[in-house]
N, CA, C and O atoms as a Tripos MOL2 file, in Angstrom:
@<TRIPOS>MOLECULE
protein
  236   235    59     0     0
PROTEIN
NO_CHARGES

@<TRIPOS>ATOM
      1 N          13.3660  247.1620  -41.4820 N.3       1 MET1
      2 CA         12.5990  247.8180  -40.4530 C.3       1 MET1
      3 C          11.3990  248.5540  -41.0440 C.2       1 MET1
      4 O          10.3340  248.5910  -40.4280 O.2       1 MET1
      5 N          11.5600  249.1360  -42.2220 N.am      2 LYS2
      6 CA         10.4560  249.8610  -42.8440 C.3       2 LYS2
      7 C           9.3120  248.9200  -43.2170 C.2       2 LYS2
      8 O           8.1450  249.2970  -43.1150 O.2       2 LYS2
      9 N           9.6310  247.7140  -43.6430 N.am      3 THR3
     10 CA          8.5610  246.7770  -43.9850 C.3       3 THR3
     11 C           7.7750  246.3830  -42.7320 C.2       3 THR3
     12 O           6.5550  246.2280  -42.7840 O.2       3 THR3
     13 N           8.4710  246.2230  -41.6160 N.am      4 PHE4
     14 CA          7.8020  245.8920  -40.3630 C.3       4 PHE4
     15 C           6.8780  247.0300  -39.9230 C.2       4 PHE4
     16 O           5.7700  246.7880  -39.4450 O.2       4 PHE4
     17 N           7.3420  248.2670  -40.0900 N.am      5 GLU5
     18 CA          6.5210  249.4240  -39.7460 C.3       5 GLU5
     19 C           5.2990  249.5220  -40.6450 C.2       5 GLU5
     20 O           4.2140  249.8650  -40.1760 O.2       5 GLU5
     21 N           5.4590  249.2280  -41.9290 N.am      6 ARG6
     22 CA          4.3270  249.2350  -42.8510 C.3       6 ARG6
     23 C           3.2880  248.1950  -42.4480 C.2       6 ARG6
     24 O           2.0850  248.4510  -42.4850 O.2       6 ARG6
     25 N           3.7720  247.0210  -42.0630 N.am      7 ILE7
     26 CA          2.8620  245.9630  -41.6420 C.3       7 ILE7
     27 C           2.1030  246.3890  -40.3840 C.2       7 ILE7
     28 O           0.8970  246.1660  -40.2840 O.2       7 ILE7
     29 N           2.7960  246.9940  -39.4330 N.am      8 LEU8
     30 CA          2.1280  247.4580  -38.2100 C.3       8 LEU8
     31 C           1.0870  248.5310  -38.5030 C.2       8 LEU8
     32 O           0.0080  248.5200  -37.9100 O.2       8 LEU8
     33 N           1.3880  249.4430  -39.3930 N.am      9 VAL9
     34 CA          0.4320  250.4930  -39.7510 C.3       9 VAL9
     35 C          -0.7890  249.8760  -40.4260 C.2       9 VAL9
     36 O          -1.9180  250.2720  -40.1360 O.2       9 VAL9
     37 N          -0.5810  248.9210  -41.3150 N.am     10 LYS10
     38 CA         -1.7090  248.2660  -41.9840 C.3      10 LYS10
     39 C          -2.5700  247.5090  -40.9830 C.2      10 LYS10
     40 O          -3.7970  247.5400  -41.0730 O.2      10 LYS10
     41 N          -1.9430  246.8320  -40.0350 N.am     11 ILE11
     42 CA         -2.7010  246.1040  -39.0130 C.3      11 ILE11
     43 C          -3.5020  247.0770  -38.1500 C.2      11 ILE11
     44 O          -4.6510  246.7940  -37.8090 O.2      11 ILE11
     45 N          -2.9190  248.2070  -37.7960 N.am     12 ALA12
     46 CA         -3.6230  249.2010  -36.9820 C.3      12 ALA12
     47 C          -4.8210  249.7790  -37.7410 C.2      12 ALA12
     48 O          -5.8880  249.9690  -37.1570 O.2      12 ALA12
     49 N          -4.6540  250.0550  -39.0170 N.am     13 ILE13
     50 CA         -5.7490  250.5960  -39.8210 C.3      13 ILE13
     51 C          -6.8700  249.5750  -39.9510 C.2      13 ILE13
     52 O          -8.0450  249.9190  -39.8150 O.2      13 ILE13
     53 N          -6.5140  248.3230  -40.2150 N.am     14 ILE14
     54 CA         -7.5180  247.2680  -40.3330 C.3      14 ILE14
     55 C          -8.2650  247.0890  -39.0120 C.2      14 ILE14
     56 O          -9.4820  246.9080  -39.0080 O.2      14 ILE14
     57 N          -7.5470  247.1380  -37.9000 N.am     15 GLN15
     58 CA         -8.1810  246.9880  -36.5950 C.3      15 GLN15
     59 C          -9.1470  248.1370  -36.3180 C.2      15 GLN15
     60 O         -10.2320  247.9080  -35.7830 O.2      15 GLN15
     61 N          -8.7790  249.3530  -36.6680 N.am     16 CYS16
     62 CA         -9.6780  250.4970  -36.4910 C.3      16 CYS16
     63 C         -10.9280  250.3540  -37.3510 C.2      16 CYS16
     64 O         -12.0290  250.6690  -36.9000 O.2      16 CYS16
     65 N         -10.7670  249.8860  -38.5760 N.am     17 LEU17
     66 CA        -11.9230  249.6830  -39.4430 C.3      17 LEU17
     67 C         -12.8680  248.6360  -38.8650 C.2      17 LEU17
     68 O         -14.0830  248.8350  -38.8590 O.2      17 LEU17
     69 N         -12.3230  247.5260  -38.3800 N.am     18 PHE18
     70 CA        -13.1720  246.5000  -37.7790 C.3      18 PHE18
     71 C         -13.8660  247.0220  -36.5260 C.2      18 PHE18
     72 O         -15.0180  246.6700  -36.2710 O.2      18 PHE18
     73 N         -13.1900  247.8500  -35.7450 N.am     19 LEU19
     74 CA        -13.8020  248.4320  -34.5600 C.3      19 LEU19
     75 C         -14.9880  249.3130  -34.9350 C.2      19 LEU19
     76 O         -16.0460  249.2290  -34.3120 O.2      19 LEU19
     77 N         -14.8200  250.1480  -35.9390 N.am     20 ILE20
     78 CA        -15.8920  251.0320  -36.3860 C.3      20 ILE20
     79 C         -17.0620  250.2190  -36.9360 C.2      20 ILE20
     80 O         -18.2210  250.5210  -36.6500 O.2      20 ILE20
     81 N         -16.7600  249.1940  -37.7200 N.am     21 ILE21
     82 CA        -17.8180  248.3580  -38.2980 C.3      21 ILE21
     83 C         -18.6080  247.6450  -37.2090 C.2      21 ILE21
     84 O         -19.8360  247.5930  -37.2770 O.2      21 ILE21
     85 N         -17.9250  247.0940  -36.2050 N.am     22 THR22
     86 CA        -18.6440  246.3870  -35.1460 C.3      22 THR22
     87 C         -19.4470  247.3460  -34.2790 C.2      22 THR22
     88 O         -20.5350  246.9930  -33.8220 O.2      22 THR22
     89 N         -18.9330  248.5570  -34.0420 N.am     23 GLN23
     90 CA        -19.6990  249.5350  -33.2820 C.3      23 GLN23
     91 C         -20.9800  249.9120  -34.0150 C.2      23 GLN23
     92 O         -22.0390  250.0150  -33.3970 O.2      23 GLN23
     93 N         -20.8930  250.1140  -35.3080 N.am     24 ILE24
     94 CA        -22.0810  250.4160  -36.1050 C.3      24 ILE24
     95 C         -23.0400  249.2370  -36.0720 C.2      24 ILE24
     96 O         -24.2500  249.4240  -35.9390 O.2      24 ILE24
     97 N         -22.5100  248.0220  -36.1930 N.am     25 PHE25
     98 CA        -23.3440  246.8280  -36.1820 C.3      25 PHE25
     99 C         -24.0820  246.6850  -34.8610 C.2      25 PHE25
    100 O         -25.2760  246.3870  -34.8520 O.2      25 PHE25
    101 N         -23.3910  246.8920  -33.7460 N.am     26 PHE26
    102 CA        -24.0070  246.6960  -32.4410 C.3      26 PHE26
    103 C         -24.9720  247.8120  -32.0660 C.2      26 PHE26
    104 O         -26.0450  247.5370  -31.5280 O.2      26 PHE26
    105 N         -24.6160  249.0670  -32.3390 N.am     27 HIS27
    106 CA        -25.3910  250.1760  -31.8190 C.3      27 HIS27
    107 C         -26.4170  250.7290  -32.8050 C.2      27 HIS27
    108 O         -27.5580  250.9880  -32.4240 O.2      27 HIS27
    109 N         -26.0430  250.9070  -34.0200 N.am     28 LYS28
    110 CA        -26.9510  251.5400  -34.9730 C.3      28 LYS28
    111 C         -27.9610  250.5590  -35.5470 C.2      28 LYS28
    112 O         -29.1250  250.9120  -35.7390 O.2      28 LYS28
    113 N         -27.5350  249.3400  -35.8220 N.am     29 LEU29
    114 CA        -28.4380  248.3640  -36.4260 C.3      29 LEU29
    115 C         -29.2120  247.5650  -35.3810 C.2      29 LEU29
    116 O         -30.0580  246.7410  -35.7270 O.2      29 LEU29
    117 N         -28.9200  247.8080  -34.0970 N.am     30 ASN30
    118 CA        -29.6110  247.1490  -32.9960 C.3      30 ASN30
    119 C         -29.5540  245.6270  -33.1520 C.2      30 ASN30
    120 O         -30.5750  244.9430  -33.0900 O.2      30 ASN30
    121 N         -28.3450  245.1190  -33.3530 N.am     31 ALA31
    122 CA        -28.1460  243.6880  -33.5730 C.3      31 ALA31
    123 C         -28.4870  242.8780  -32.3330 C.2      31 ALA31
    124 O         -29.0940  241.8130  -32.4430 O.2      31 ALA31
    125 N         -28.1080  243.3620  -31.1570 N.am     32 PHE32
    126 CA        -28.3920  242.6680  -29.9130 C.3      32 PHE32
    127 C         -29.1700  243.6080  -28.9960 C.2      32 PHE32
    128 O         -28.5650  244.4240  -28.3000 O.2      32 PHE32
    129 N         -30.4910  243.5090  -28.9830 N.am     33 PRO33
    130 CA        -31.2700  244.4210  -28.1340 C.3      33 PRO33
    131 C         -30.9730  244.2360  -26.6470 C.2      33 PRO33
    132 O         -31.2220  245.1410  -25.8510 O.2      33 PRO33
    133 N         -30.4460  243.0770  -26.2660 N.am     34 GLU34
    134 CA        -30.1060  242.8430  -24.8660 C.3      34 GLU34
    135 C         -29.0110  243.8020  -24.4040 C.2      34 GLU34
    136 O         -29.0170  244.2420  -23.2540 O.2      34 GLU34
    137 N         -28.0760  244.1260  -25.2890 N.am     35 LEU35
    138 CA        -27.0150  245.0620  -24.9380 C.3      35 LEU35
    139 C         -27.5900  246.4440  -24.6430 C.2      35 LEU35
    140 O         -27.1130  247.1360  -23.7430 O.2      35 LEU35
    141 N         -28.5940  246.8430  -25.3840 N.am     36 ASN36
    142 CA        -29.2310  248.1370  -25.1590 C.3      36 ASN36
    143 C         -29.9250  248.1500  -23.8060 C.2      36 ASN36
    144 O         -29.8420  249.1350  -23.0720 O.2      36 ASN36
    145 N         -30.6060  247.0630  -23.4750 N.am     37 GLN37
    146 CA        -31.2880  246.9830  -22.1840 C.3      37 GLN37
    147 C         -30.2890  246.9950  -21.0370 C.2      37 GLN37
    148 O         -30.5260  247.6330  -20.0110 O.2      37 GLN37
    149 N         -29.1750  246.2950  -21.2050 N.am     38 ILE38
    150 CA        -28.1650  246.2540  -20.1460 C.3      38 ILE38
    151 C         -27.5500  247.6300  -19.9350 C.2      38 ILE38
    152 O         -27.3420  248.0460  -18.7960 O.2      38 ILE38
    153 N         -27.2600  248.3370  -21.0150 N.am     39 SER39
    154 CA        -26.6550  249.6670  -20.8610 C.3      39 SER39
    155 C         -27.6430  250.6450  -20.2300 C.2      39 SER39
    156 O         -27.2320  251.5250  -19.4740 O.2      39 SER39
    157 N         -28.9350  250.5090  -20.5250 N.am     40 GLN40
    158 CA        -29.9250  251.3690  -19.8800 C.3      40 GLN40
    159 C         -30.0700  251.0050  -18.4120 C.2      40 GLN40
    160 O         -30.2560  251.8830  -17.5700 O.2      40 GLN40
    161 N         -29.9870  249.7170  -18.0970 N.am     41 TYR41
    162 CA        -30.0940  249.2760  -16.7080 C.3      41 TYR41
    163 C         -28.9330  249.8060  -15.8730 C.2      41 TYR41
    164 O         -29.1110  250.1860  -14.7160 O.2      41 TYR41
    165 N         -27.7440  249.8270  -16.4700 N.am     42 GLU42
    166 CA        -26.5690  250.3120  -15.7530 C.3      42 GLU42
    167 C         -26.5410  251.8260  -15.6640 C.2      42 GLU42
    168 O         -25.7860  252.3800  -14.8650 O.2      42 GLU42
    169 N         -27.3420  252.5030  -16.4610 N.am     43 GLY43
    170 CA        -27.3910  253.9540  -16.4260 C.3      43 GLY43
    171 C         -26.3040  254.6090  -17.2460 C.2      43 GLY43
    172 O         -25.9990  255.7850  -17.0430 O.2      43 GLY43
    173 N         -25.7160  253.8740  -18.1640 N.am     44 VAL44
    174 CA        -24.6330  254.4130  -18.9780 C.3      44 VAL44
    175 C         -25.1640  255.4030  -20.0040 C.2      44 VAL44
    176 O         -24.5000  256.3930  -20.3090 O.2      44 VAL44
    177 N         -26.3450  255.1490  -20.5370 N.am     45 THR45
    178 CA        -26.8610  255.9850  -21.6140 C.3      45 THR45
    179 C         -27.6890  257.1560  -21.1120 C.2      45 THR45
    180 O         -28.0770  258.0160  -21.9020 O.2      45 THR45
    181 N         -27.9650  257.2090  -19.8210 N.am     46 ASP46
    182 CA        -28.7740  258.3090  -19.2950 C.3      46 ASP46
    183 C         -27.9940  259.6100  -19.3080 C.2      46 ASP46
    184 O         -26.7700  259.6250  -19.1820 O.2      46 ASP46
    185 N         -28.7220  260.6900  -19.4620 N.am     47 ASN47
    186 CA        -28.1170  262.0080  -19.4290 C.3      47 ASN47
    187 C         -28.2700  262.5510  -18.0110 C.2      47 ASN47
    188 O         -29.2760  263.1870  -17.6940 O.2      47 ASN47
    189 N         -27.3010  262.3100  -17.1780 N.am     48 ASN48
    190 CA        -27.3690  262.7020  -15.7770 C.3      48 ASN48
    191 C         -26.5820  263.9740  -15.4920 C.2      48 ASN48
    192 O         -26.2370  264.2380  -14.3400 O.2      48 ASN48
    193 N         -26.2960  264.7540  -16.5070 N.am     49 PHE49
    194 CA        -25.4730  265.9360  -16.3200 C.3      49 PHE49
    195 C         -26.1800  266.9770  -15.4540 C.2      49 PHE49
    196 O         -25.5490  267.6120  -14.6090 O.2      49 PHE49
    197 N         -27.4840  267.1530  -15.6590 N.am     50 MET50
    198 CA        -28.2240  268.1460  -14.8810 C.3      50 MET50
    199 C         -28.2950  267.7380  -13.4150 C.2      50 MET50
    200 O         -28.1750  268.5840  -12.5280 O.2      50 MET50
    201 N         -28.4910  266.4420  -13.1530 N.am     51 GLU51
    202 CA        -28.5330  265.9810  -11.7730 C.3      51 GLU51
    203 C         -27.1840  266.1990  -11.0950 C.2      51 GLU51
    204 O         -27.1190  266.5020   -9.9030 O.2      51 GLU51
    205 N         -26.1060  266.0410  -11.8660 N.am     52 LEU52
    206 CA        -24.7710  266.2570  -11.3200 C.3      52 LEU52
    207 C         -24.5900  267.7220  -10.9430 C.2      52 LEU52
    208 O         -24.0360  268.0300   -9.8880 O.2      52 LEU52
    209 N         -25.0560  268.6240  -11.8030 N.am     53 LEU53
    210 CA        -24.9520  270.0580  -11.5120 C.3      53 LEU53
    211 C         -25.8240  270.4260  -10.3200 C.2      53 LEU53
    212 O         -25.4170  271.2200   -9.4710 O.2      53 LEU53
    213 N         -27.0220  269.8520  -10.2540 N.am     54 GLU54
    214 CA        -27.8910  270.1520   -9.1260 C.3      54 GLU54
    215 C         -27.3050  269.6540   -7.8160 C.2      54 GLU54
    216 O         -27.5050  270.2640   -6.7650 O.2      54 GLU54
    217 N         -26.5800  268.5440   -7.8820 N.am     55 THR55
    218 CA        -25.9400  268.0110   -6.6740 C.3      55 THR55
    219 C         -24.8670  268.9690   -6.1890 C.2      55 THR55
    220 O         -24.7270  269.1930   -4.9870 O.2      55 THR55
    221 N         -24.1150  269.5310   -7.1150 N.am     56 PHE56
    222 CA        -23.0590  270.4590   -6.7060 C.3      56 PHE56
    223 C         -23.6140  271.7800   -6.1980 C.2      56 PHE56
    224 O         -22.9840  272.4380   -5.3690 O.2      56 PHE56
    225 N         -24.7900  272.1780   -6.6860 N.am     57 LYS57
    226 CA        -25.4030  273.4290   -6.2180 C.3      57 LYS57
    227 C         -25.9370  273.2850   -4.8060 C.2      57 LYS57
    228 O         -26.1060  274.2850   -4.1080 O.2      57 LYS57
    229 N         -26.2040  272.0720   -4.3740 N.am     58 GLY58
    230 CA        -26.6780  271.8500   -3.0230 C.3      58 GLY58
    231 C         -28.1800  271.8860   -2.8800 C.2      58 GLY58
    232 O         -28.6720  272.2800   -1.8220 O.2      58 GLY58
    233 N         -28.9170  271.5020   -3.8690 N.am     59 LYS59
    234 CA        -30.3860  271.4340   -3.9050 C.3      59 LYS59
    235 C         -31.0160  272.1510   -2.7520 C.2      59 LYS59
    236 O         -32.2420  272.1850   -2.6410 O.2      59 LYS59
@<TRIPOS>BOND
     1     1     2 1
     2     2     3 1
     3     3     4 2
     4     3     5 am
     5     5     6 1
     6     6     7 1
     7     7     8 2
     8     7     9 am
     9     9    10 1
    10    10    11 1
    11    11    12 2
    12    11    13 am
    13    13    14 1
    14    14    15 1
    15    15    16 2
    16    15    17 am
    17    17    18 1
    18    18    19 1
    19    19    20 2
    20    19    21 am
    21    21    22 1
    22    22    23 1
    23    23    24 2
    24    23    25 am
    25    25    26 1
    26    26    27 1
    27    27    28 2
    28    27    29 am
    29    29    30 1
    30    30    31 1
    31    31    32 2
    32    31    33 am
    33    33    34 1
    34    34    35 1
    35    35    36 2
    36    35    37 am
    37    37    38 1
    38    38    39 1
    39    39    40 2
    40    39    41 am
    41    41    42 1
    42    42    43 1
    43    43    44 2
    44    43    45 am
    45    45    46 1
    46    46    47 1
    47    47    48 2
    48    47    49 am
    49    49    50 1
    50    50    51 1
    51    51    52 2
    52    51    53 am
    53    53    54 1
    54    54    55 1
    55    55    56 2
    56    55    57 am
    57    57    58 1
    58    58    59 1
    59    59    60 2
    60    59    61 am
    61    61    62 1
    62    62    63 1
    63    63    64 2
    64    63    65 am
    65    65    66 1
    66    66    67 1
    67    67    68 2
    68    67    69 am
    69    69    70 1
    70    70    71 1
    71    71    72 2
    72    71    73 am
    73    73    74 1
    74    74    75 1
    75    75    76 2
    76    75    77 am
    77    77    78 1
    78    78    79 1
    79    79    80 2
    80    79    81 am
    81    81    82 1
    82    82    83 1
    83    83    84 2
    84    83    85 am
    85    85    86 1
    86    86    87 1
    87    87    88 2
    88    87    89 am
    89    89    90 1
    90    90    91 1
    91    91    92 2
    92    91    93 am
    93    93    94 1
    94    94    95 1
    95    95    96 2
    96    95    97 am
    97    97    98 1
    98    98    99 1
    99    99   100 2
   100    99   101 am
   101   101   102 1
   102   102   103 1
   103   103   104 2
   104   103   105 am
   105   105   106 1
   106   106   107 1
   107   107   108 2
   108   107   109 am
   109   109   110 1
   110   110   111 1
   111   111   112 2
   112   111   113 am
   113   113   114 1
   114   114   115 1
   115   115   116 2
   116   115   117 am
   117   117   118 1
   118   118   119 1
   119   119   120 2
   120   119   121 am
   121   121   122 1
   122   122   123 1
   123   123   124 2
   124   123   125 am
   125   125   126 1
   126   126   127 1
   127   127   128 2
   128   127   129 am
   129   129   130 1
   130   130   131 1
   131   131   132 2
   132   131   133 am
   133   133   134 1
   134   134   135 1
   135   135   136 2
   136   135   137 am
   137   137   138 1
   138   138   139 1
   139   139   140 2
   140   139   141 am
   141   141   142 1
   142   142   143 1
   143   143   144 2
   144   143   145 am
   145   145   146 1
   146   146   147 1
   147   147   148 2
   148   147   149 am
   149   149   150 1
   150   150   151 1
   151   151   152 2
   152   151   153 am
   153   153   154 1
   154   154   155 1
   155   155   156 2
   156   155   157 am
   157   157   158 1
   158   158   159 1
   159   159   160 2
   160   159   161 am
   161   161   162 1
   162   162   163 1
   163   163   164 2
   164   163   165 am
   165   165   166 1
   166   166   167 1
   167   167   168 2
   168   167   169 am
   169   169   170 1
   170   170   171 1
   171   171   172 2
   172   171   173 am
   173   173   174 1
   174   174   175 1
   175   175   176 2
   176   175   177 am
   177   177   178 1
   178   178   179 1
   179   179   180 2
   180   179   181 am
   181   181   182 1
   182   182   183 1
   183   183   184 2
   184   183   185 am
   185   185   186 1
   186   186   187 1
   187   187   188 2
   188   187   189 am
   189   189   190 1
   190   190   191 1
   191   191   192 2
   192   191   193 am
   193   193   194 1
   194   194   195 1
   195   195   196 2
   196   195   197 am
   197   197   198 1
   198   198   199 1
   199   199   200 2
   200   199   201 am
   201   201   202 1
   202   202   203 1
   203   203   204 2
   204   203   205 am
   205   205   206 1
   206   206   207 1
   207   207   208 2
   208   207   209 am
   209   209   210 1
   210   210   211 1
   211   211   212 2
   212   211   213 am
   213   213   214 1
   214   214   215 1
   215   215   216 2
   216   215   217 am
   217   217   218 1
   218   218   219 1
   219   219   220 2
   220   219   221 am
   221   221   222 1
   222   222   223 1
   223   223   224 2
   224   223   225 am
   225   225   226 1
   226   226   227 1
   227   227   228 2
   228   227   229 am
   229   229   230 1
   230   230   231 1
   231   231   232 2
   232   231   233 am
   233   233   234 1
   234   234   235 1
   235   235   236 2
@<TRIPOS>SUBSTRUCTURE
     1 MET1         2 RESIDUE 1 A MET
     2 LYS2         6 RESIDUE 1 A LYS
     3 THR3        10 RESIDUE 1 A THR
     4 PHE4        14 RESIDUE 1 A PHE
     5 GLU5        18 RESIDUE 1 A GLU
     6 ARG6        22 RESIDUE 1 A ARG
     7 ILE7        26 RESIDUE 1 A ILE
     8 LEU8        30 RESIDUE 1 A LEU
     9 VAL9        34 RESIDUE 1 A VAL
    10 LYS10       38 RESIDUE 1 A LYS
    11 ILE11       42 RESIDUE 1 A ILE
    12 ALA12       46 RESIDUE 1 A ALA
    13 ILE13       50 RESIDUE 1 A ILE
    14 ILE14       54 RESIDUE 1 A ILE
    15 GLN15       58 RESIDUE 1 A GLN
    16 CYS16       62 RESIDUE 1 A CYS
    17 LEU17       66 RESIDUE 1 A LEU
    18 PHE18       70 RESIDUE 1 A PHE
    19 LEU19       74 RESIDUE 1 A LEU
    20 ILE20       78 RESIDUE 1 A ILE
    21 ILE21       82 RESIDUE 1 A ILE
    22 THR22       86 RESIDUE 1 A THR
    23 GLN23       90 RESIDUE 1 A GLN
    24 ILE24       94 RESIDUE 1 A ILE
    25 PHE25       98 RESIDUE 1 A PHE
    26 PHE26      102 RESIDUE 1 A PHE
    27 HIS27      106 RESIDUE 1 A HIS
    28 LYS28      110 RESIDUE 1 A LYS
    29 LEU29      114 RESIDUE 1 A LEU
    30 ASN30      118 RESIDUE 1 A ASN
    31 ALA31      122 RESIDUE 1 A ALA
    32 PHE32      126 RESIDUE 1 A PHE
    33 PRO33      130 RESIDUE 1 A PRO
    34 GLU34      134 RESIDUE 1 A GLU
    35 LEU35      138 RESIDUE 1 A LEU
    36 ASN36      142 RESIDUE 1 A ASN
    37 GLN37      146 RESIDUE 1 A GLN
    38 ILE38      150 RESIDUE 1 A ILE
    39 SER39      154 RESIDUE 1 A SER
    40 GLN40      158 RESIDUE 1 A GLN
    41 TYR41      162 RESIDUE 1 A TYR
    42 GLU42      166 RESIDUE 1 A GLU
    43 GLY43      170 RESIDUE 1 A GLY
    44 VAL44      174 RESIDUE 1 A VAL
    45 THR45      178 RESIDUE 1 A THR
    46 ASP46      182 RESIDUE 1 A ASP
    47 ASN47      186 RESIDUE 1 A ASN
    48 ASN48      190 RESIDUE 1 A ASN
    49 PHE49      194 RESIDUE 1 A PHE
    50 MET50      198 RESIDUE 1 A MET
    51 GLU51      202 RESIDUE 1 A GLU
    52 LEU52      206 RESIDUE 1 A LEU
    53 LEU53      210 RESIDUE 1 A LEU
    54 GLU54      214 RESIDUE 1 A GLU
    55 THR55      218 RESIDUE 1 A THR
    56 PHE56      222 RESIDUE 1 A PHE
    57 LYS57      226 RESIDUE 1 A LYS
    58 GLY58      230 RESIDUE 1 A GLY
    59 LYS59      234 RESIDUE 1 A LYS
């Protein structure tokens, strides 16, 4: 059972490393500029916190 747990921990660590590497590749190195345009189009990257607060204040 301990060997199985070791294997699972190693797989989880490797998966986290690959996730971090791909995130850096996609976002920091601007590998696919289309992804940046899509996220801006969807409004995911906008800072809408002030508009949210203004909405609650009742403009």
